[in-house]
C-alpha positions in Angstrom: 4.1 11.5 5.5 6.8 10.0 7.7 6.5 10.3 11.5 9.5 9.5 13.7 9.4 5.9 15.0 6.6 4.9 12.6 6.6 1.3 11.2 8.5 0.9 8.0 6.2 -1.5 6.2 3.2 0.9 5.9 5.4 3.6 4.6 7.0 1.2 2.1 3.5 0.3 0.8 3.0 3.9 -0.4 6.5 4.0 -1.9 5.9 0.7 -3.8 2.5 1.6 -5.2 3.0 5.3 -6.0 6.7 6.0 -5.8 8.0 3.7 -8.5 8.1 5.2 -12.0 5.4 3.5 -14.0 5.3 5.8 -16.9 5.1 2.8 -19.2 1.6 2.3 -17.9 0.4 5.9 -18.2 2.1 9.2 -18.8 -0.1 10.6 -16.0 1.6 8.6 -13.3 2.1 10.1 -9.8 4.7 12.6 -8.7 5.6 11.1 -5.4 7.4 12.4 -2.4 8.0 11.4 1.2 7.6 14.3 3.6 9.1 13.9 7.1 7.4 15.6 9.9 10.8 16.3 11.5 14.3 16.9 10.2 16.1 13.6 9.6 13.2 11.5 10.7 14.2 8.1 12.1 11.6 5.3 11.5 10.9 2.4 13.7 13.5 0.1 12.3 16.2 2.7 12.5 15.9 3.7 8.9 16.2 7.5 8.3 14.3 9.8 6.0 16.6 12.6 5.1 15.5 16.2 4.7 13.3 18.6 6.5 9.5 19.0 6.6 8.2 20.6 3.3 4.7 21.7 4.3 4.4 23.7 1.1 4.7 20.4 -0.8 1.9 18.9 1.4 -0.2 22.0 0.7 0.1 21.3 -3.1 -0.5 17.6 -3.0 -3.6 16.0 -4.5 -3.3 13.0 -2.2 -1.8 12.9 1.3 -1.2 9.5 2.9 -0.4 9.0 6.6 1.0 5.4 6.6 1.1 4.8 10.4 1.8 6.5 13.6 4.5 5.7 16.1 2.2 4.7 18.9 -1.6 5.0 19.1 -1.1 6.5 22.6 1.2 9.4 21.4 -0.1 12.7 20.2 0.5 13.5 16.5 2.9 16.3 15.5 0.9 19.6 15.6 2.3 20.7 12.2 1.0 17.5 10.7 -2.4 17.9 12.1 -2.6 21.5 10.8 -1.4 20.3 7.3 -4.1 17.6 7.2 -6.8 20.0 8.1 -5.6 22.4 5.4 -5.5 19.6 2.9 -9.0 18.5 3.7 -10.4 22.0 3.5 -9.0 22.5 0.0 -10.4 19.1 -1.2 -7.2 17.0 -1.3 -7.7 13.2 -1.0 -6.5 12.0 2.4 -5.8 8.4 3.3 -4.3 6.5 6.3 -2.9 3.0 6.7 -3.3 1.0 9.9 -2.8 3.2 12.9 -2.6 6.3 10.8 -6.3 6.5 11.4 -5.5 7.9 14.9 -3.8 10.8 13.3 -6.7 11.5 11.0 -9.1 11.2 14.0 -6.9 13.6 16.1 -7.2 16.1 13.2 -11.0 15.8 13.3 -11.3 14.3 9.9 -13.1 11.1 11.1 -15.8 12.9 13.0 -19.1 11.6 12.1 -17.6 9.1 9.6 -17.0 5.4 9.3 -13.3 4.3 9.5 -11.1 1.3 9.5 -7.9 0.5 11.4 -5.9 -2.5 12.5 -8.3 -4.8 14.4 -5.9 -4.7 17.4 -6.4 -0.9 17.7 -10.1 -0.7 16.8 -11.5 -0.7 20.3 -9.1 2.0 21.4 -10.0 4.2 18.3 -13.7 3.8 19.0 -13.2 4.5 22.8 -11.2 7.6 22.2 -13.3 9.0 19.3 -16.9 7.9 20.0 -18.1 10.2 17.2 -16.4 7.9 14.7 -17.9 4.6 13.6 -15.0 2.2 13.7 -15.4 -1.0 11.6 -12.9 -3.6 12.8 -14.0 -6.2 10.3 -13.1 -4.6 7.0 -10.0 -4.1 4.9 -10.5 -0.4 4.0 -13.2 2.3 4.1 -13.9 5.3 1.9 -16.1 7.8 3.8 -14.8 11.2 2.6 -11.3 10.1 3.6 -9.8 6.7 3.1 -8.7 4.5 6.0 -7.4 0.9 6.0 -6.7 -1.9 8.3 -3.1 -3.0 9.1 -0.2 -4.2 6.9 -1.4 -5.9 3.7 -4.8 -4.2 3.8 -2.9 -0.9 3.1 -1.8 -2.5 -0.2 -5.4 -3.2 -1.1 -6.5 0.3 -0.4 -3.6 1.9 -2.3 -4.4 -0.3 -5.3 -8.0 0.9 -5.0 -6.8 4.5 -5.2 -4.9 3.6 -8.4 -8.0 1.9 -9.7 -10.0 5.1 -9.1 -7.4 7.3 -10.8 -6.3 5.1 -13.8 -8.7 2.3 -14.1 -8.7 -1.4 -13.4 -6.2 -2.5 -16.1 -3.5 -0.3 -14.7 -4.2 -1.2 -11.1 -4.1 -4.8 -12.1 -0.7 -4.3 -13.8 0.7 -2.7 -10.6 -0.7 -5.6 -8.5 0.9 -8.1 -10.9 4.2 -6.4 -10.6 3.9 -6.5 -6.8 2.8 -10.2 -7.0 -0.3 -9.5 -5.0 -4.0 -10.1 -5.6 -5.3 -7.4 -8.0 -8.4 -6.6 -6.0 -9.9 -7.3 -2.6 -13.1 -5.4 -1.8 -13.0 -3.1 1.1 -15.7 -4.9 3.0 -13.8 -8.2 3.0 -13.0 -9.4 6.5 -9.6 -8.6 8.0 -9.1 -12.2 9.2 -11.0 -15.4 9.6 -12.4 -16.5 13.0 -12.0 -20.2 13.9 -15.1 -22.3 13.6 -16.6 -23.0 17.0 -16.8 -26.7 17.7 -20.1 -28.2 19.1 -20.1 -28.7 22.8 -23.1 -31.1 23.1 -21.1 -34.3 22.8 -19.0 -35.9 20.1 -21.6 -37.3 17.7 -20.0 -40.3 16.0 -16.5 -38.8 16.6 -17.0 -35.8 14.3 -15.6 -33.3 16.8 -12.2 -35.1 16.8 -12.3 -35.5 13.0 -12.9 -31.7 12.6 -10.1 -30.9 14.9 -7.8 -33.2 13.0 -8.8 -31.7 9.7 -8.1 -28.2 10.9 -4.6 -29.3 11.9 -4.0 -30.9 8.5 -5.5 -28.4 6.1 -2.5 -28.4 3.8 -2.8 -32.1 3.1 -6.4 -33.1 3.7 -8.5 -35.1 1.3 -11.8 -37.0 1.4 -9.8 -40.2 1.4 -7.6 -39.1 4.4 -10.8 -37.9 6.2 -12.4 -41.2 5.7 -9.4 -43.2 6.9 -9.0 -41.0 10.0 -12.7 -41.3 10.8 
């Protein structure tokens, strides 16, 4: 699905993973299509998606992906919400990348479920939809529907969908072609938090040494640590 003003990268993830012909890997590769929610949809970077909404195509799809929404504060297109509800009712697999979780939540598909979204939007999603358990610390979640954190976490989730459909060997081949890690588990942290420094004095100068080491991680060694200490 392509929503006007939506970020380009998240849509490109779905195109890269599912839209490239990889029949050399399996004859059962995906039939992929981008369905705009409006005629001549203009994305966030000014790129256009030609054509008009084909809701019949959405109604026949085995998997429906909402890459991202324009703004987490804007209402989703009503036709899109209705199409997602119909898809869910007929058993289609539904997934969102990054802020696309807000669209799924607005359609009622995250009610009573656990979900992921970009960590910057997690508090807002939890506040607006208190019946959804928002996990801001993970890459992606599968709880009836699929949801992922932002940007590269969408790649991890889409590769996991390929793994579910075609097995690890094919998913790994797609990852290798994309020059990306073949698998990151969904419960892996979105980002690392900085290590807190002790505040009870600088015992033998170790605080300043730790600070120096953090600033020189690309070129740190035991020898350099010893010399600096």
